[in-house]
N, C-alpha and C positions, 0 to 999 in steps of 0.2 A: 819870251815867257811859257810859250806852250811847252817848252820841253818841262821845265820844269811842274809843270803841272800835271802831263804825263807819267814824272818820276813818282809824285806825289799820290797820282790815282793808285798807281801798282803800291806802293808802298802800304798805303792803305787798306787794298783791298786782300793783301795778305796777311793784315792783320782781320777784316770781316770773317776770312770765311772759317777760319778755325774756331773763331769765338763763336758763332751762330752755329756750327756744328755740333757743340757741347753743349749750347745750352738752350737750342730748339729743336735740331733735328735726334738727337739723342734719346732725352728724355722719354717721349711716345715710344720711339723705338725698343728703349729698352724695356718700355714696360709689356708691350706689345709679346716681349721676348718672356717673359714672366718675372723681369726684375720685382722687389717689393720698392710701394708707394715709399718707406723708411729710407731704402736707398737712393731712391730717386730723388728725394726731396735732398739728402745731404749735397747732390752735384750742384748746388745752389753756393755753395762753400768755395767753388771752383772761381767764382767772382772776387774772392778774398785779393789774390795778386791785384787785380786790375785797382782794389780800391785801396791797397798798400803801397802800390809803387812807389808813391812821391818817398816814400822812405831810402829806395835806394836810385831814386835821381839824380840828386848829387855826386853819387859814384859814376854814371853812365856820363854825367855831363866833366868829371874829374877824369877819369880814365879812359885808353886808347883799348881794345881789347884786341885788334888786331893791327897795330898802326900803318902796317905798309900798305892795308886797303882807304886809309884814312881813319878819322875818328867815329861820325856817325856812320857810314858803311861797314867800318870795322866790326860795331856789334850788331849792325841789321843783316847782312848777310848771313852771317854764322847762327845767328840766331832762326832765322827764317828755316836755316836748310835743316836745323836739327826740328824743327815744328813741324817739317811735313815727313821727316822720318819716322817722329812721334804721332803723326798721323797715321802714317803707317803701320806702326806696329800697332795700333787697334783692330787692324786686319788679323792680328792672331787669335783675337779673343770672340767670344759671343757677345751681341747686344746683354744677354745676361748678367755676364759676368763682371758685376761693378768693382769690384776692389781694382781687377788691374786696369779698367777703364777711367776709373779716378785717380788714378797713380799718373797715369798716360795726360788726363786731361789736365791736374795740378801742372804736370813737367808741360804741356804746354802753353796753359795761361801763363805759367813764371818766363816761359821764354819770349813770350807773345809781349807780355811786360815791358821786358827791358827794348825790345824794338818799337816798339811804342812812344816808349822815352827818345828814344835815338829820331826815328823820326817826328815825333812834335820839336825835338829840337831844332832839327834841319829843317823843317817849315817855318818856325819862326825866325830863322836864321839868313832862311833866302824870302819871303812874303815881306813886302814892305807899303804900307799905302795902301793903293784901292785893291792891289793883288790879294791883299789877302783873303777880302768878302769871297772872290772867285777860288781862291788855294782852297778855303772854309767849304766854299760850296761843292769842290772835288772830293775834300775829307766824305762830306757826309752822304755823297751819290755812290764814293766808292764802297761806304760801307754799309746802306742799302744794296748795293751789288752783292753784298757780301752775304746779307741776309737771303736771296733768292739762290744762292750756289751752295753756304753752308747748312742754310735750313728749307729751303723749299725743294729747292734738286734735289738734295740726300733723300728727302722723305720720298719724292717721286721715284728714284732713280731704286734705292733697296726694295722695294715691292717688283721693280723690273727686271733687273739683271742680279738682284742679291747682295748683301750687306760684304762679304770682301771683295768685289771689283767695284763696289761702289765706294768705299772706304778707300783703297788703291789711287782709282782717279783723282779723288778729292786730294790724295797725296802729292799725285804728280800736279794737279791745278795750281796745289799752296806752292808749287818750285816755278810756276811762270813769274810772277813777279819778281823774282831775282834778275829776270833780265833787266828790271827799274834801278837796281844800282848798280850798273855799268853806265848809267847817264848821269846819278851823280856828281855836282861839282864840288868836289871835295875842297878845291883850292878855296873855295868863299871862306872855311872854316879857319882857316891861319886868322889867330890873334892877332888885334890890332898892336901897332908900334909904340912906345912910352912906358908908361908905369906898366909892371905884371897887377893885372886883374885878381880879385881875392879869390881865393876857391872856393867853386861853388858847393854851396850847402844851404839846409833851409834857413837856418838863420842868418843868413846875407838873405835874404828873401825879405825878411820880417826887421832886418835894418833900413829899407828902403823907405825913404818918405812915403806917407799914404799907402804903405801896404798894408796895414787891417784896414781900410776901405775897400780894396781892389780882392780881399780874401771877403769881407762883408758883402758886396756886390757877388761874389759865387756863389752864398751860402742861400743871397736871399730871393733872387732873381726869380728861380726856379722851384723854389721851397716846398711848393701845392701840387708839384707833379706826380712825386710818390703817392700820394693819397687817391689819386684817381686812377690810378695805372696800375695800381695794384688790386683791386677792389674791378676794375673797366670788364675784364672777363667773365667773372663771378656774377657780376650783373647781367649782362649781355646771357647768359645762361639763364638765369632765373626769371629774365622777360621771356623767356621763351625761343629766342634766338638760335638757329639752325645752327648746331656746330661745324657742322662744313662751312656755313656761312663766315663762322669766325676764325676759323682756319684759313679762308682766303682772305677776310679784311686784314691778318696780323703776320699776312704770308704774303702773297705776290703783291697783291693791292697797299698794303702798306708798305714796299722797296719801292713802289712806283710813286705813291706819294711822295716818299724820300727822295726819291730820284727828281721829282718836279719839284717838290718844295727846296732842295738845295740850288738848283738853278733859279727860282723865285727869288731867293734870298739874297742873293748875289746880283740881281740887277737893284731890288728893292732897297738894298743897302747903298747901292753904287749913286741913285735916287735922290733918298731921303735922308741918308747919311746915319750910321750907328746905332746915336740914342734915338732918333724917332722911329726907327725901322724896333729896337728895341720896346719902345713904347704900344706901339700898334702891336707887334707879337704879341705883347702878355693881355692887351687888352681883346684881341680877338682868342685867346686862350683861355680865360677868364669867362667869357661868352660859352666857349663851349662847356664850360664846367659846369655853367647857369643852365645850358640846355639838358645836362644830364641830370641837375637837381629838380628842374621842371618837369621832367620826367617820371622822374622817382617818386615824386609829388602826385602825380598827375592832373598836372595843371596843361601839360601838352605829350598825350601818352604817346603810345605808339611805336613798333618796332623804328618805322623809318627817320624816327626822332634819335633813338639812340644812334642806330646805325648810322646818322648822317653825324652826327656830334663827334662819333667816335672816328670818324675817316679824317673828317677835318679838321679833329687834334691832332693825329698822324703827321697832316701836310704841315701845319702850324709847328708842331714838335721838333723836326728837322730843319724848317727855318729858323727857329731861335737857336740848334747846334751851330749854325752857320753865323749867326748874328753875336753869341757869347764866345765863342771859338775866336772870331775875330778880335773881342773884347780881352781874351785871353793872350793871345798872342802881341797885341798893343802894349799890352803890361807888361811882357817878361822883357826880361833884360838878356842882351847879348852875351853877358860873361857864363849865363847859367842858363841857355833858353828851355833847355829841358827838365831844370827842376822847375823853373817858375811857373811855365803851363801845366806842368803836371800836379802840381802843390793847388792848382787854380781848379783842374779838372775834376780832380778825386776829392776836393772838398763838394763841389756840386755831387757827384756820383754818391756819397756819403749821406746827404739830406735826402736825395734819392729814395737809396735804401730807407732808410728810417723810415720814410712817409711810408714805403711800402708796407714794411713789417707793422706799421702802426694801422693802415688803412684797415685791416680784417676785425682787429679788436673794435676797432670806432664802429665797422657797419655793424657786426654781432651786436652790441650797446646801443646806438642808437638808429640805426637802419641806413641803407644807400643815400636815400633824402637827404639827410644830416651830413652824411659825410661828404657828399658832393658839394653844400651849402658852405660848410668849413673849407672847404677845398678853394671855392670862389672866393671867399672873405679874405683867404691868407695870399691868394694869387695876387688879389686887388692892391694889398696892404705891401705885398712883398714888389709888386711895380713902383708902388710910389716910396718905401726905402731906396730901392735900387736905383731911379733917378735921382735921388737924393742924393745918393754916394758918386754918380755919376759928372754933376755938375760939381758937385767939391773937387772931383779929380781934372775937371777939363781944363784949368788952369795949368797943368803941369802936365799934362797930355798932348798930342798933336791931335788936332783937328779929326773932326769923325770923318770915316770915310765915305 
């Protein structure tokens, strides 16, 4: 199993580095170089391939891009090589050149989405039982490390060695995870003997018993988080938290909390089981939101309270990712693992994006305190609804890990 965990760490790190290069490091570097705020704002559209990748997931599950390499490896190796090439291409442009950088960024996210589908399919096929919690902890930890390399490290290096050397270094680092593909066990991907399984499709997921309950869980469990995350940074600025502190909190500190949270989640799931862990984490998340509310109302004033709530929420968020991804993997079919997992992950992401989009509107209308209070109420209701769904699913599902 250690070999499998090492492979997954490499594959998920390969996704994290370019993603956080584009979404965390690039916007401030572009602004510093003179790019307009309008142009920088449009870079949020680079998330679209990550949201819509469920539409092409059946294609990846169904077809082999390079059959000689195997099914999943045949998608992962060439897409990652092209991602590294596209990152290197960014070195030919100045950070203020928004249009070509947007084009390369869109290519990177498209390729990364295909790789993500194949990687998730590989993980679903190989992680079983208690191994899911550890495997998803490895995934969350690799993503947190991607924040450090693609986000924090890039911002530091650009000011020390320059834009071009930094981008070329990141391109090289993006190639290193390809070593992991050499150790993938593609022989485990062969279909079972007997009746030919149905062709992977979105319809096949919805024809499964209790599919709507599984999707309902994905849509409801973390439905509140976008409301808080969308305005968390703005709130910290408005209560006069120094921007340097915010940068540290959202960068290295967040990545460190992510690594710790991923490991802690795996331990908690193995001790308590998946259902009780989801209940515990949902309750702790609600308490974080409540702390934000009390702080904004003035009942628990002070920067320290807001910073503590923000930091603890980051820890809980990574723990939740391990738990819900374990549930998604348990719910995915072996016949179309990439399609099922991707559909559930995208559903959860869409609700998050809707929340972040509405957060500013709500805050402008009723203020931070009522926004955070609304998120707290939705969080509690989401937990209750999600656990009701889990109880109805359990008779058809394997025991909690």
